[in-house]
N, C-alpha and C positions, 0 to 999 in steps of 0.2 A: 815748622809752624803748622797749625791746623786751620783749615778753612773748609768751605763747601764749594761745589761746582755750581757756577751760575748758568753757563750754557755750553753746549757742545755743537760744533758745526764743522764745516770744511774750511780748508786754508783759503780758498777763493770762495767768497760768500755765495752759497747756493750752487756751487759747481761740483757735482759728484766726481769722485776720483782725483780731486786736486790736493788731497792730503787732509790732515786733521788739525782742528783748532779747538782750544778749550779756554774758557774764561772762568775766573774764580771770584767769589764774593769779596775777597780781600783786594781786588783790583789786579791780581796776577793774570797772566796769559801765557800759554804755551802753543807752539805751532810746529807742524812737520809737513814736509813735502810728500811724505808717505802716509797712508792710512794706518793708524795705530789701533790694533785690535783691542788693547786694554782700554783705550778711550772710548771705542765704539760700544764696549760693554758697560760703560759708566752711564749715569743718569744725572740730570740737573738735580741739585739738592743733596747729592751724595757727599758725605764728609770725607775729606782727604787730608793726608799729611804731605807737606812739601818740604824738601830739604835741598838747600843750595849746595851743589856739588862742584861747580867751577865758575870762575870769573875770568873773562879774557884779560890779557895783559896788553899794555901799550896802546890803550884806546885814547882817542881824542878826548880832551876835557869835556865833561858833561854828557858823553855818549856812553850810556850804561847798558846798551843792548848786548844780547848774547850770553846772558847769565844762564847757566844750565841748572835745572832742578830735577830731582828724582821725586816723582809724585806717586803716592800709593792711595788707591781708592779703598777706604776702610770698609766698604760694603762688599766689594768683589774680591778684595785682597790682591788685585792686579796692580802692577807698577809700570811706569814708563819714565824715561829720562829724555827731556827735550829742552831746547832753549826758549827764551821769552820773546824771540823775534825771528823773522825769516832770514835776516842778514847779520853778519858779524859787525861789531862796532867799527866805525870808520868806513863801512861799506854803503851800498845803495840805500 
């Protein structure tokens, strides 16, 4: 699916070095405990392509966390692969 970047920040709001977080115009979100260079090179408004690459198994009913997406910024041509939550389904 194609969408655009809404905002780029840190995993812990306003805490440098806490990892990367990115939100998309389609409501999507990705997060990492590490700082992701490809995300750091992106800008709000950039067009991206997101592809679902994995869905966790054996999750509690209604817990859709931890889907992993490969995202490519169509301006920078850099890609990253991250989950949509900090914790696996059934976790904290």
